[in-house]
Structures are given as structure tokens and as C-alpha cells.
BALOBA-1460 file (C-alpha; in Angstrom, 3 decimals):
// residues 204
<rec num="1" residu="m" x="12.690" y="-20.983" z="7.456"/>
<rec num="2" residu="l" x="8.831" y="-19.161" z="6.870"/>
<rec num="3" residu="l" x="7.757" y="-20.595" z="9.918"/>
<rec num="4" residu="a" x="11.492" y="-19.616" z="12.036"/>
<rec num="5" residu="g" x="10.705" y="-16.096" z="10.457"/>
<rec num="6" residu="i" x="7.283" y="-15.622" z="11.553"/>
<rec num="7" residu="y" x="8.305" y="-16.774" z="15.445"/>
<rec num="8" residu="v" x="10.988" y="-14.420" z="15.577"/>
<rec num="9" residu="r" x="8.677" y="-11.638" z="14.285"/>
<rec num="10" residu="r" x="6.729" y="-12.580" z="17.132"/>
<rec num="11" residu="l" x="9.359" y="-12.333" z="19.504"/>
<rec num="12" residu="i" x="10.527" y="-9.055" z="18.029"/>
<rec num="13" residu="s" x="6.558" y="-8.048" z="18.388"/>
<rec num="14" residu="a" x="6.517" y="-9.056" z="21.877"/>
<rec num="15" residu="w" x="9.753" y="-7.544" z="23.050"/>
<rec num="16" residu="a" x="8.322" y="-3.931" z="21.877"/>
<rec num="17" residu="g" x="5.455" y="-4.591" z="23.843"/>
<rec num="18" residu="r" x="7.349" y="-4.977" z="26.813"/>
<rec num="19" residu="v" x="9.899" y="-1.710" z="25.931"/>
<rec num="20" residu="q" x="6.171" y="0.313" z="25.310"/>
<rec num="21" residu="d" x="4.885" y="-0.988" z="28.507"/>
<rec num="22" residu="q" x="7.719" y="-0.308" z="30.313"/>
<rec num="23" residu="t" x="9.021" y="3.116" z="29.005"/>
<rec num="24" residu="g" x="5.749" y="4.655" z="27.201"/>
<rec num="25" residu="r" x="7.119" y="4.476" z="23.754"/>
<rec num="26" residu="r" x="7.463" y="1.524" z="21.364"/>
<rec num="27" residu="p" x="10.641" y="0.931" z="19.720"/>
<rec num="28" residu="t" x="10.777" y="1.242" z="15.797"/>
<rec num="29" residu="t" x="10.557" y="-2.669" z="14.699"/>
<rec num="30" residu="w" x="9.510" y="-2.461" z="10.831"/>
<rec num="31" residu="w" x="13.285" y="-2.858" z="9.750"/>
<rec num="32" residu="m" x="13.718" y="-5.787" z="12.013"/>
<rec num="33" residu="q" x="10.744" y="-7.646" z="10.806"/>
<rec num="34" residu="i" x="11.663" y="-6.994" z="7.405"/>
<rec num="35" residu="a" x="15.390" y="-8.174" z="7.957"/>
<rec num="36" residu="v" x="13.766" y="-11.261" z="9.484"/>
<rec num="37" residu="f" x="12.658" y="-12.795" z="6.058"/>
<rec num="38" residu="l" x="14.864" y="-10.500" z="3.209"/>
<rec num="39" residu="v" x="18.226" y="-11.717" z="4.884"/>
<rec num="40" residu="p" x="17.928" y="-15.220" z="4.685"/>
<rec num="41" residu="f" x="16.366" y="-14.985" z="1.481"/>
<rec num="42" residu="l" x="19.214" y="-13.190" z="0.273"/>
<rec num="43" residu="l" x="22.171" y="-15.405" z="2.074"/>
<rec num="44" residu="l" x="20.183" y="-18.551" z="0.731"/>
<rec num="45" residu="t" x="20.079" y="-16.951" z="-2.919"/>
<rec num="46" residu="w" x="23.891" y="-15.716" z="-2.558"/>
<rec num="47" residu="y" x="24.757" y="-19.760" z="-1.199"/>
<rec num="48" residu="f" x="23.035" y="-21.128" z="-4.140"/>
<rec num="49" residu="g" x="24.238" y="-19.060" z="-6.659"/>
<rec num="50" residu="l" x="20.856" y="-17.620" z="-7.837"/>
<rec num="51" residu="h" x="20.817" y="-14.486" z="-10.190"/>
<rec num="52" residu="l" x="18.663" y="-12.920" z="-12.959"/>
<rec num="53" residu="e" x="19.094" y="-14.042" z="-16.361"/>
<rec num="54" residu="p" x="18.455" y="-11.257" z="-19.292"/>
<rec num="55" residu="p" x="16.814" y="-12.567" z="-22.303"/>
<rec num="56" residu="v" x="19.490" y="-12.730" z="-25.137"/>
<rec num="57" residu="l" x="18.511" y="-13.254" z="-28.873"/>
<rec num="58" residu="r" x="20.118" y="-16.272" z="-30.478"/>
<rec num="59" residu="g" x="19.445" y="-17.242" z="-33.467"/>
<rec num="60" residu="f" x="16.000" y="-17.229" z="-34.258"/>
<rec num="61" residu="n" x="14.665" y="-16.748" z="-30.784"/>
<rec num="62" residu="f" x="15.317" y="-15.350" z="-27.420"/>
<rec num="63" residu="t" x="17.442" y="-17.499" z="-24.879"/>
<rec num="64" residu="g" x="17.152" y="-17.307" z="-21.259"/>
<rec num="65" residu="g" x="14.993" y="-15.118" z="-18.973"/>
<rec num="66" residu="i" x="11.755" y="-15.911" z="-17.746"/>
<rec num="67" residu="n" x="9.054" y="-16.627" z="-20.167"/>
<rec num="68" residu="l" x="5.565" y="-15.281" z="-18.935"/>
<rec num="69" residu="d" x="2.606" y="-17.041" z="-21.118"/>
<rec num="70" residu="n" x="-0.088" y="-14.538" z="-22.173"/>
<rec num="71" residu="a" x="-2.728" y="-16.369" z="-20.886"/>
<rec num="72" residu="f" x="-1.312" y="-16.454" z="-17.603"/>
<rec num="73" residu="v" x="-0.756" y="-12.637" z="-17.647"/>
<rec num="74" residu="v" x="-4.281" y="-11.918" z="-18.640"/>
<rec num="75" residu="l" x="-5.744" y="-14.477" z="-15.801"/>
<rec num="76" residu="w" x="-3.174" y="-13.122" z="-13.002"/>
<rec num="77" residu="l" x="-4.212" y="-9.403" z="-14.202"/>
<rec num="78" residu="a" x="-8.190" y="-10.101" z="-14.494"/>
<rec num="79" residu="l" x="-8.562" y="-12.006" z="-11.147"/>
<rec num="80" residu="t" x="-6.179" y="-9.108" z="-9.209"/>
<rec num="81" residu="l" x="-8.423" y="-6.744" z="-10.426"/>
<rec num="82" residu="y" x="-11.663" y="-8.269" z="-9.855"/>
<rec num="83" residu="t" x="-10.853" y="-9.735" z="-6.800"/>
<rec num="84" residu="a" x="-8.792" y="-6.573" z="-4.935"/>
<rec num="85" residu="s" x="-12.198" y="-4.324" z="-6.243"/>
<rec num="86" residu="f" x="-14.332" y="-6.769" z="-3.787"/>
<rec num="87" residu="i" x="-11.320" y="-6.701" z="-0.951"/>
<rec num="88" residu="a" x="-11.103" y="-3.135" z="-0.995"/>
<rec num="89" residu="e" x="-14.830" y="-2.514" z="-0.486"/>
<rec num="90" residu="i" x="-14.938" y="-5.351" z="2.366"/>
<rec num="91" residu="v" x="-11.662" y="-3.514" z="4.065"/>
<rec num="92" residu="r" x="-13.332" y="0.215" z="3.560"/>
<rec num="93" residu="s" x="-16.728" y="-0.975" z="5.430"/>
<rec num="94" residu="g" x="-15.362" y="-2.773" z="7.932"/>
<rec num="95" residu="i" x="-12.936" y="0.060" z="9.061"/>
<rec num="96" residu="m" x="-16.088" y="2.584" z="8.305"/>
<rec num="97" residu="a" x="-18.301" y="0.241" z="10.946"/>
<rec num="98" residu="v" x="-15.693" y="1.163" z="13.835"/>
<rec num="99" residu="s" x="-17.276" y="4.001" z="15.667"/>
<rec num="100" residu="r" x="-15.589" y="7.430" z="14.964"/>
<rec num="101" residu="g" x="-15.294" y="7.883" z="18.740"/>
<rec num="102" residu="q" x="-13.052" y="5.188" z="18.952"/>
<rec num="103" residu="s" x="-10.283" y="7.243" z="17.104"/>
<rec num="104" residu="e" x="-11.091" y="10.577" z="18.525"/>
<rec num="105" residu="a" x="-10.271" y="8.874" z="22.394"/>
<rec num="106" residu="a" x="-7.443" y="7.491" z="20.696"/>
<rec num="107" residu="a" x="-6.057" y="10.712" z="19.533"/>
<rec num="108" residu="a" x="-7.244" y="12.115" z="22.840"/>
<rec num="109" residu="l" x="-4.775" y="9.355" z="24.630"/>
<rec num="110" residu="g" x="-1.914" y="10.831" z="22.365"/>
<rec num="111" residu="l" x="-1.676" y="7.673" z="20.136"/>
<rec num="112" residu="r" x="-0.532" y="8.700" z="16.612"/>
<rec num="113" residu="p" x="-2.203" y="7.708" z="13.424"/>
<rec num="114" residu="g" x="-0.335" y="4.616" z="12.821"/>
<rec num="115" residu="r" x="-0.681" y="3.326" z="16.165"/>
<rec num="116" residu="t" x="-4.500" y="4.304" z="16.305"/>
<rec num="117" residu="m" x="-5.172" y="2.049" z="13.383"/>
<rec num="118" residu="s" x="-3.247" y="-1.071" z="14.305"/>
<rec num="119" residu="l" x="-4.090" y="-0.486" z="18.209"/>
<rec num="120" residu="v" x="-7.608" y="0.740" z="17.987"/>
<rec num="121" residu="i" x="-9.219" y="0.435" z="14.652"/>
<rec num="122" residu="r" x="-8.283" y="-2.687" z="12.980"/>
<rec num="123" residu="p" x="-8.744" y="-4.968" z="15.823"/>
<rec num="124" residu="q" x="-12.515" y="-3.862" z="15.501"/>
<rec num="125" residu="a" x="-12.546" y="-3.773" z="12.126"/>
<rec num="126" residu="l" x="-11.102" y="-7.085" z="11.548"/>
<rec num="127" residu="r" x="-14.002" y="-9.104" z="13.306"/>
<rec num="128" residu="v" x="-16.407" y="-7.129" z="10.661"/>
<rec num="129" residu="i" x="-13.668" y="-8.116" z="7.557"/>
<rec num="130" residu="i" x="-12.775" y="-11.540" z="8.197"/>
<rec num="131" residu="p" x="-16.215" y="-13.018" z="7.594"/>
<rec num="132" residu="p" x="-16.799" y="-11.861" z="3.896"/>
<rec num="133" residu="l" x="-13.522" y="-11.870" z="3.202"/>
<rec num="134" residu="i" x="-13.308" y="-15.958" z="3.239"/>
<rec num="135" residu="s" x="-16.337" y="-15.840" z="1.076"/>
<rec num="136" residu="d" x="-14.229" y="-14.027" z="-1.468"/>
<rec num="137" residu="y" x="-11.448" y="-16.126" z="-1.239"/>
<rec num="138" residu="l" x="-13.134" y="-19.172" z="-1.817"/>
<rec num="139" residu="n" x="-14.683" y="-17.219" z="-4.865"/>
<rec num="140" residu="l" x="-11.188" y="-16.969" z="-6.201"/>
<rec num="141" residu="t" x="-10.469" y="-20.401" z="-5.641"/>
<rec num="142" residu="k" x="-13.291" y="-20.841" z="-7.971"/>
<rec num="143" residu="n" x="-13.055" y="-18.224" z="-10.053"/>
<rec num="144" residu="s" x="-9.496" y="-19.559" z="-11.254"/>
<rec num="145" residu="s" x="-11.128" y="-21.917" z="-13.266"/>
<rec num="146" residu="l" x="-12.268" y="-19.636" z="-15.833"/>
<rec num="147" residu="a" x="-8.420" y="-19.781" z="-16.609"/>
<rec num="148" residu="i" x="-10.006" y="-21.980" z="-19.629"/>
<rec num="149" residu="a" x="-11.663" y="-19.030" z="-21.597"/>
<rec num="150" residu="v" x="-7.927" y="-17.322" z="-22.075"/>
<rec num="151" residu="g" x="-6.194" y="-20.465" z="-22.983"/>
<rec num="152" residu="f" x="-4.212" y="-20.766" z="-19.580"/>
<rec num="153" residu="m" x="-3.912" y="-24.686" z="-18.732"/>
<rec num="154" residu="d" x="-4.680" y="-24.824" z="-15.178"/>
<rec num="155" residu="l" x="-6.001" y="-27.631" z="-13.071"/>
<rec num="156" residu="r" x="-9.728" y="-27.696" z="-14.953"/>
<rec num="157" residu="g" x="-8.037" y="-27.447" z="-18.094"/>
<rec num="158" residu="t" x="-5.456" y="-30.565" z="-17.357"/>
<rec num="159" residu="l" x="-7.679" y="-32.802" z="-15.514"/>
<rec num="160" residu="g" x="-10.861" y="-31.475" z="-16.815"/>
<rec num="161" residu="g" x="-9.898" y="-31.186" z="-20.548"/>
<rec num="162" residu="t" x="-6.782" y="-33.064" z="-21.636"/>
<rec num="163" residu="t" x="-6.973" y="-36.092" z="-19.495"/>
<rec num="164" residu="l" x="-10.758" y="-36.577" z="-19.359"/>
<rec num="165" residu="n" x="-10.261" y="-36.623" z="-23.309"/>
<rec num="166" residu="q" x="-7.235" y="-39.037" z="-23.149"/>
<rec num="167" residu="t" x="-8.219" y="-41.581" z="-21.031"/>
<rec num="168" residu="g" x="-12.292" y="-41.056" z="-21.595"/>
<rec num="169" residu="r" x="-12.876" y="-41.738" z="-17.746"/>
<rec num="170" residu="e" x="-15.361" y="-38.851" z="-17.559"/>
<rec num="171" residu="m" x="-16.403" y="-39.974" z="-13.791"/>
<rec num="172" residu="e" x="-13.306" y="-40.650" z="-12.303"/>
<rec num="173" residu="a" x="-11.772" y="-37.026" z="-13.945"/>
<rec num="174" residu="m" x="-15.026" y="-34.931" z="-12.300"/>
<rec num="175" residu="i" x="-14.882" y="-36.767" z="-8.998"/>
<rec num="176" residu="l" x="-10.937" y="-36.186" z="-8.665"/>
<rec num="177" residu="m" x="-11.576" y="-32.612" z="-9.460"/>
<rec num="178" residu="m" x="-14.181" y="-31.994" z="-7.201"/>
<rec num="179" residu="g" x="-12.188" y="-33.530" z="-4.759"/>
<rec num="180" residu="i" x="-9.217" y="-31.423" z="-5.251"/>
<rec num="181" residu="y" x="-11.667" y="-28.032" z="-5.137"/>
<rec num="182" residu="l" x="-13.238" y="-29.207" z="-2.255"/>
<rec num="183" residu="a" x="-10.177" y="-29.711" z="-0.260"/>
<rec num="184" residu="l" x="-8.737" y="-26.517" z="-1.508"/>
<rec num="185" residu="s" x="-12.138" y="-24.754" z="-0.279"/>
<rec num="186" residu="l" x="-11.922" y="-26.274" z="3.001"/>
<rec num="187" residu="l" x="-8.244" y="-25.554" z="3.637"/>
<rec num="188" residu="i" x="-8.669" y="-21.952" z="3.029"/>
<rec num="189" residu="s" x="-12.223" y="-21.951" z="5.231"/>
<rec num="190" residu="g" x="-10.556" y="-23.664" z="8.139"/>
<rec num="191" residu="g" x="-7.903" y="-21.530" z="7.994"/>
<rec num="192" residu="m" x="-9.820" y="-18.484" z="7.922"/>
<rec num="193" residu="n" x="-12.166" y="-19.806" z="10.574"/>
<rec num="194" residu="f" x="-9.356" y="-20.174" z="12.662"/>
<rec num="195" residu="y" x="-8.355" y="-16.841" z="12.659"/>
<rec num="196" residu="n" x="-11.408" y="-15.499" z="12.681"/>
<rec num="197" residu="s" x="-11.642" y="-17.237" z="16.108"/>
<rec num="198" residu="r" x="-8.491" y="-15.819" z="16.940"/>
<rec num="199" residu="v" x="-9.967" y="-12.188" z="16.392"/>
<rec num="200" residu="k" x="-13.312" y="-12.016" z="17.291"/>
<rec num="201" residu="l" x="-14.724" y="-10.445" z="20.341"/>
<rec num="202" residu="k" x="-14.413" y="-12.636" z="23.770"/>
<rec num="203" residu="e" x="-17.790" y="-12.590" z="25.038"/>
<rec num="204" residu="r" x="-17.912" y="-13.683" z="28.963"/>
């Protein structure tokens, strides 16, 4: 469903580009792109009968609802704030790296600020943003191992803690854990490098 939504979104963008080339005005497509993902999700939710169940106090404890572990909330909040600060600075520096004359030339051509950002500034800024962003995503993957500090049992706490203590096989547990982190890092690096090759400046 996700891949189909991405494909339909590309078709909508291509259609909007053709209309803009013919008429000079780009049609509003944001609501179509949202509907491509939202409508199938709502239909599947209705078909399978998924619903939100509020917690109810019964006996000595609450039943129903969704239980969020305190350790998970703390980990999620800490990693989000820490990583978001780095990503915000990376994006800011990438946008600032684009010459001011680019936005002034786009304004002189009559482009709106939103179209100036999406058509002129962002494509050039991505060439500066993506390389340090790859390193930041890799750091996020490795920083998630700090979950053991707040008592959240992630890969480090289960495979490198409980499993290691139960089996007593230190070498096998460490090699397996290192292999999983390596596989995740290679997947992230490969995907981001592929995207970087798509947006980088094509030299002749």
C-alpha cells in the first residue's frame, strides 16, 4: 500500500508539472497527496474494525488503552530532542549555503515563496544537507543503545544483556549484536547515499 501510494503521488506530481508547463499555473495538489495515503488507511481501519479503546479502571488496575512504558517515553523524548537539534542546524546551514541571489532571481520571475523554496532553494540545499545528515542518522542508530541507561530493553539490553547472561556465550552474543548494528548502519548509509546520488549536481 505504501509503495502504491508513493507511485500515485509521483503520478500526481508529474500531472501537476505538465499542467504548469502548459498553462503557467501549478494546480494545488497537496490535498490529493494526503488523500492518497490517508484514504486507504481509513478504509483498512474501517474494514478490519480497528478502533481506539480508552483505559477503564476495573478492580485494582486499568484495562484497555495503550500502555506506554516510562523508559520508552524518556528514551524517545531524549533522542528526539537531541537529534532534532543537530538536524535543524544541518538544514539551516544547508539553506544558508544557497546564494541569496537565487531567491532574489526567483522572486524577480514572479515565483511565490513556497515555490521558490521547493523549486530553487531546496534542490540546491539538499546537496549540502544530505552528507552530514547521513552521519547524523548513523549516530542516532548507535545512540539508541543508550536505552539501557533508562532501563528500556532494546537490542543492547536483550541480546547484549539478558541473552548473554542466560546462555553465557559472550562471543556469539557480541558478534550477533555487532552484525545487527552493522546491517542497520549499512542499510541507512546505502539508502541515503543512493538518495544523495539522485540529488547531487550532475557534472558534464
